[in-house]
C-alpha positions in Angstrom: -60.2 -7.3 -25.7 -63.3 -9.1 -26.9 -66.1 -9.5 -24.4 -66.0 -13.2 -24.3 -62.4 -13.3 -23.7 -62.6 -10.6 -21.1 -65.3 -12.7 -19.3 -63.0 -15.5 -19.3 -60.1 -13.5 -17.9 -62.4 -12.1 -15.2 -63.7 -15.5 -14.2 -60.2 -17.0 -13.9 -59.1 -13.9 -11.8 -62.3 -14.3 -9.6 -61.4 -17.9 -9.0 -57.8 -17.2 -8.2 -58.6 -14.6 -5.5 -61.6 -16.0 -4.0 -61.5 -18.3 -1.1 -58.1 -19.5 0.1 -56.3 -19.8 -3.2 -54.5 -16.6 -3.7 -53.6 -16.5 0.1 -52.5 -20.0 0.1 -50.3 -19.6 -3.0 -48.8 -16.3 -1.5 -48.2 -18.0 1.7 -46.5 -20.9 0.0 -44.2 -18.6 -2.1 -43.2 -16.7 1.1 -42.2 -19.6 3.0 -40.3 -21.2 -0.1 -38.6 -17.8 -0.7 -37.1 -17.9 2.8 -36.0 -21.5 2.5 -34.4 -20.7 -1.0 -32.5 -17.7 0.4 -31.2 -19.9 3.3 -29.9 -22.3 0.7 -28.0 -19.5 -1.1 -26.6 -18.3 2.2 -25.7 -21.8 3.7 -25.1 -24.2 0.6 -22.6 -26.4 2.5 -25.5 -27.4 5.0 -28.6 -26.9 3.0 -28.0 -28.2 -0.5 -27.4 -31.5 -2.2 -23.9 -32.0 -3.6 -25.3 -34.2 -6.2 -27.6 -31.6 -7.6 -25.4 -28.5 -7.6 -23.3 -29.1 -10.6 -26.6 -29.0 -12.7 -27.9 -25.8 -11.4 -28.3 -22.7 -13.6 -27.9 -20.1 -10.9 -28.8 -17.2 -13.1 -32.1 -18.7 -13.9 -32.8 -19.8 -10.5 -32.0 -16.4 -9.2 -34.5 -14.8 -11.7 -37.1 -17.4 -11.0 -37.0 -16.7 -7.3 -37.0 -12.8 -7.8 -40.2 -13.2 -10.1 -41.8 -15.7 -7.7 -41.4 -13.1 -4.8 -43.1 -10.5 -6.9 -46.0 -12.8 -7.6 -46.2 -13.7 -3.9 -46.6 -10.1 -2.8 -49.2 -9.4 -5.6 -51.4 -12.4 -4.6 -50.8 -11.5 -0.9 -52.2 -8.1 -1.6 -55.1 -9.4 -3.8 -56.0 -11.7 -1.0 -56.0 -9.0 1.7 -58.2 -6.8 -0.6 -60.8 -9.5 -1.6 -60.9 -11.5 1.6 -62.0 -11.0 5.1 -59.7 -13.6 6.4 -56.4 -12.2 5.3 -54.2 -14.1 7.5 -52.5 -16.3 4.7 -51.9 -13.3 2.4 -50.3 -11.3 5.2 -48.0 -14.0 6.2 -47.1 -14.6 2.6 -46.2 -11.0 2.2 -44.1 -10.9 5.5 -42.4 -14.1 4.3 -41.3 -12.4 1.1 -40.2 -9.2 3.0 -38.0 -11.6 5.4 -36.5 -13.4 2.6 -35.5 -9.9 1.2 -34.2 -8.9 4.4 -32.0 -12.1 4.4 -30.6 -11.1 1.1 -33.1 -11.9 -1.4 -32.3 -13.5 -4.7 -28.9 -12.2 -5.1 -27.2 -13.4 -2.1 -23.4 -13.5 -2.9 -22.4 -17.1 -3.7 -18.9 -17.7 -2.3 -16.5 -20.6 -2.0 -17.2 -23.1 0.7 -16.1 -26.5 2.0 -18.7 -29.2 2.0 -20.1 -30.0 5.4 -20.1 -33.6 6.4 -23.7 -33.7 7.2 -26.3 -31.7 5.2 -30.0 -31.5 4.6 -31.6 -31.4 1.1 -33.5 -28.2 1.4 -32.9 -27.3 -2.1 -34.3 -30.2 -3.4 -37.5 -29.7 -1.3 -37.7 -26.1 -2.7 -37.2 -27.0 -6.3 -39.6 -29.9 -6.5 -42.3 -28.5 -4.5 -42.3 -25.2 -6.6 -41.7 -26.4 -10.3 -43.7 -29.6 -9.7 -46.6 -27.9 -7.6 -46.8 -25.2 -10.2 -46.9 -27.4 -13.2 -49.3 -30.1 -12.0 -51.6 -27.8 -10.1 -52.1 -26.0 -13.5 -52.4 -29.2 -15.5 -54.9 -30.6 -13.2 -57.1 -27.4 -13.7 -56.7 -27.4 -17.5 -56.7 -30.9 -18.7 -59.6 -33.3 -18.4 -59.8 -34.5 -14.8 -60.8 -37.7 -13.1 -62.6 -35.8 -10.3 -63.5 -32.4 -11.9 -64.7 -30.8 -8.7 -61.9 -31.8 -6.4 -60.3 -28.8 -5.0 -56.5 -28.0 -4.8 -56.7 -28.2 -1.0 -58.6 -31.4 -0.8 -58.9 -33.3 2.3 -55.6 -34.8 3.4 -53.3 -32.5 1.6 -51.6 -31.3 4.8 -50.6 -34.9 5.7 -49.3 -35.6 2.2 -47.3 -32.3 2.3 -45.7 -33.4 5.5 -44.6 -36.7 3.8 -43.3 -34.5 0.9 -41.3 -32.3 3.3 -39.7 -35.0 5.4 -39.0 -37.5 2.4 -37.3 -34.6 0.6 -35.2 -33.2 3.5 -33.7 -36.7 4.0 -32.6 -37.2 0.5 -28.9 -37.2 1.8 -29.6 -40.0 4.3 -31.4 -42.0 1.5 -28.4 -41.5 -0.9 -25.8 -42.4 1.7 -27.6 -45.7 2.9 -28.8 -46.9 -0.5 -25.2 -46.3 -1.9 -23.7 -48.3 1.0 -26.3 -51.0 0.5 -25.3 -51.3 -3.1 -21.5 -50.9 -2.9 -20.6 -52.8 0.4 -23.0 -55.7 0.0 -23.0 -56.3 -3.8 -19.7 -55.0 -4.9 -18.5 -58.5 -5.3 -21.2 -59.1 -8.0 -19.8 -56.3 -10.4 -18.7 -57.8 -13.6 -16.7 -55.5 -15.8 -17.4 -57.3 -19.0 -21.1 -56.9 -18.5 -20.8 -53.2 -17.5 -18.8 -52.6 -20.7 -21.4 -54.0 -22.8 -24.1 -52.0 -21.3 -22.1 -48.9 -21.9 -21.5 -49.7 -25.5 -25.2 -49.8 -26.2 -26.9 -47.0 -28.0 -28.2 -44.2 -25.5 -32.0 -45.0 -26.3 -31.2 -48.7 -25.7 -29.7 -47.9 -22.6 -32.5 -45.9 -21.3 -35.1 -48.5 -22.3 -32.8 -51.3 -20.5 -32.8 -49.2 -17.3 -36.4 -48.8 -17.3 -36.9 -52.3 -17.6 -34.3 -53.3 -15.0 -35.7 -50.8 -12.5 -39.1 -51.7 -13.1 -38.4 -55.7 -12.7 -37.2 -54.8 -9.1 -40.2 -52.4 -8.6 -42.5 -55.2 -9.6 -41.0 -57.8 -7.3 -40.8 -55.4 -4.2 -44.1 -53.9 -4.9 -45.8 -57.2 -5.0 -44.0 -58.3 -1.8 -45.4 -55.0 -0.2 -48.8 -56.4 -0.9 -48.3 -60.0 -0.2 -46.1 -60.1 2.9 -48.3 -59.0 5.8 -45.9 -56.9 7.8 -44.6 -55.3 4.5 -48.2 -54.4 3.7 -48.7 -52.5 6.8 -45.7 -50.4 5.7 -47.0 -49.9 2.3 -50.6 -49.4 3.4 -49.5 -45.7 4.4 -49.0 -45.2 0.7 -52.5 -46.4 -0.1 -54.2 -44.5 2.6 -55.1 -41.4 0.8 -58.7 -41.2 -0.4 -58.1 -38.6 -3.1 -55.7 -38.7 -5.8 -53.7 -35.8 -7.1 -50.0 -34.7 -7.7 -49.2 -34.8 -4.0 -51.0 -37.9 -3.0 -48.1 -40.1 -4.1 -45.8 -38.4 -1.6 -47.4 -40.2 1.1 -44.7 -43.0 1.7 -43.4 -44.3 5.0 -39.8 -43.3 5.5 -38.7 -47.0 5.7 -40.5 -47.8 2.5 -38.7 -45.0 0.6 -35.4 -46.2 1.9 -36.0 -49.9 1.0 -37.4 -49.2 -2.4 -34.6 -46.8 -3.5 -31.8 -49.1 -2.2 -33.4 -52.1 -4.2 -33.8 -50.1 -7.4 -30.3 -48.7 -7.2 -28.9 -52.3 -7.2 -29.6 -53.0 -11.0 -28.4 -49.8 -11.9 -25.2 -50.2 -9.9 -24.6 -53.8 -11.1 -25.1 -53.1 -14.8 -23.0 -50.1 -14.8 -25.0 -47.4 -16.5 -23.3 -44.3 -17.3 -24.1 -41.1 -15.8 -26.1 -39.7 -18.7 -28.3 -42.8 -18.5 -28.9 -42.5 -14.7 -29.6 -38.8 -15.0 -32.3 -39.3 -17.7 -33.8 -42.0 -15.9 -34.0 -39.8 -12.7 -35.6 -37.0 -14.5 -38.1 -39.4 -16.1 -39.0 -41.1 -12.9 -39.2 -37.7 -11.1 -41.9 -36.7 -13.5 -43.8 -39.9 -14.1 -44.0 -40.5 -10.3 -46.0 -37.4 -9.9 -48.0 -37.7 -13.1 -49.2 -41.2 -12.5 -50.9 -40.0 -9.2 -52.3 -36.8 -10.6 -55.8 -35.9 -11.1 -55.5 -36.0 -14.7 -57.4 -38.1 -17.5 -55.1 -39.1 -20.4 -56.1 -41.1 -23.3 -52.9 -42.5 -24.9 -54.5 -45.2 -27.1 -52.3 -48.2 -27.5 -49.6 -46.7 -25.6 -51.5 -47.6 -22.3 -49.7 -51.1 -23.1 -46.3 -49.4 -23.1 -46.2 -46.8 -20.5 -47.8 -46.5 -16.9 -50.6 -43.7 -17.0 -52.5 -42.1 -14.4 -55.5 -44.4 -15.3 -53.4 -47.5 -14.7 -52.0 -46.3 -11.4 -55.2 -45.1 -10.2 -56.6 -48.7 -10.5 -53.8 -49.8 -8.4 -54.7 -47.5 -5.6 -58.4 -48.2 -5.9 -60.3 -50.2 -3.2 -62.9 -51.5 -5.7 -62.8 -55.4 -5.5 -61.6 -55.8 -8.9 -58.6 -53.8 -8.5 -57.0 -55.1 -5.4 -53.4 -56.2 -5.7 -53.0 -55.2 -9.5 -50.8 -53.0 -11.4 -47.5 -53.2 -9.6 -45.3 -51.6 -12.2 -44.1 -48.1 -12.1 -42.8 -47.3 -15.5 -44.1 -49.7 -18.1 -46.8 -52.3 -17.7 -44.6 -54.9 -19.3 -44.1 -57.2 -16.0 -47.8 -56.8 -15.0 -48.7 -58.2 -18.6 -46.2 -60.9 -18.2 -47.3 -62.1 -14.8 -50.9 -61.3 -15.4 -51.7 -58.7 -12.8 -52.4 -56.0 -15.4 -56.0 -54.4 -14.9 -56.8 -51.3 -16.9 -60.4 -50.9 -18.1 -60.4 -48.8 -21.4 -63.3 -46.4 -20.6 -63.6 -46.8 -16.7 -61.9 -45.3 -13.6 -62.1 -46.4 -10.1 -65.0 -45.3 -7.9 -63.2 -45.2 -4.4 -59.5 -45.1 -3.2 -57.8 -45.8 -0.2 -57.4 -48.9 1.9 -60.3 -51.5 2.5 -59.7 -51.1 6.2 -58.8 -47.5 7.1 -55.5 -47.0 8.9 -54.7 -44.4 11.5 -54.2 -40.7 10.3 -51.5 -38.4 11.2 -47.9 -38.5 10.3 -46.5 -40.0 13.7 -49.4 -42.4 14.0 -48.9 -43.8 10.5 -45.0 -43.9 11.1 -45.8 -46.4 14.2 -48.7 -48.3 12.3 -46.3 -51.0 10.9 -44.8 -51.8 14.4 -48.3 -51.6 16.3 -50.4 -54.6 17.0 -50.4 -58.0 15.6 -50.2 -58.6 11.9 -53.4 -60.2 10.4 -53.1 -63.4 8.3 -54.9 -61.5 5.4 -52.6 -60.1 2.7 -52.8 -57.1 0.3 -55.1 -54.2 0.7 -57.6 -56.6 2.4 -55.6 -56.3 5.6 -55.0 -52.6 5.5 
């Protein structure tokens, strides 16, 4: 190996095992391994029925086995290199407990679907794959805040929101489906749905993006301009640092309201399953990307697709950025209604609400219901 390449590998290794990084990764893998094995053992109670048909079980089992090996390796590295070995030790114990529970090759038997279930599988898969990909991308690609650590201030609170909102996926699906079918079933038009279904796949995908984003624009703008709704939405704007995890800080009621509203045009227009599935994949990736600590220069495409820079300006507390950039997928509606703001060569200087809101999961959960609502609107109130 060339000396320069050897030094690079050595530097990366030193950064990985130094401080809390290796131990934290080992701890995360240990806990996720336990959760994954529990999903294999109790699929009727802990997995999402809508996701199961799309799983490649052989690939998932192999990924789990390899990850458990990495967790033990990093845990040992943490124990050898650092005095505070608690995270590494817990990570190794977590992997060993997962092995005791059956490991990645727990037999998969037929089962009757439980009437109530928790989306633990969605939590495990999204945290593992999204976290792994975006933590790496935020280290490798040009970043907005180059010195921002992985475990930056507020990450524990954001992880709490990530956990709760993922585990409640079953409740969100149930309520949003009832909202669309029971309250707006009368508005379904078979002819309209047939025309939508007959469109080419690419056109259907673009249409679902524009339709969903139209609802997103209206509802998002209402969150900023209606005082009580702003108190609900202020939770999402409270992070003072932006990265792949910060977008998870969403009040449970906002998640429920937004998902129900966005499902409405998808239901009424009758998009087929392949279009809906493609949309969900796109949204799942883009929602993380636009909050991430990654600087992307897409040239003229910045007027076509929502980028991290576009959405960072939405989260900024700089005076020029207040109540701008409401779209989630494409800036089209912001351009139409003149709420578009994306300076070409500048990024925001500060994030968060102008007036700080309480910290902590439960205090933020109660924040929309506590005290009088001021007359001011948008981020000026929060």
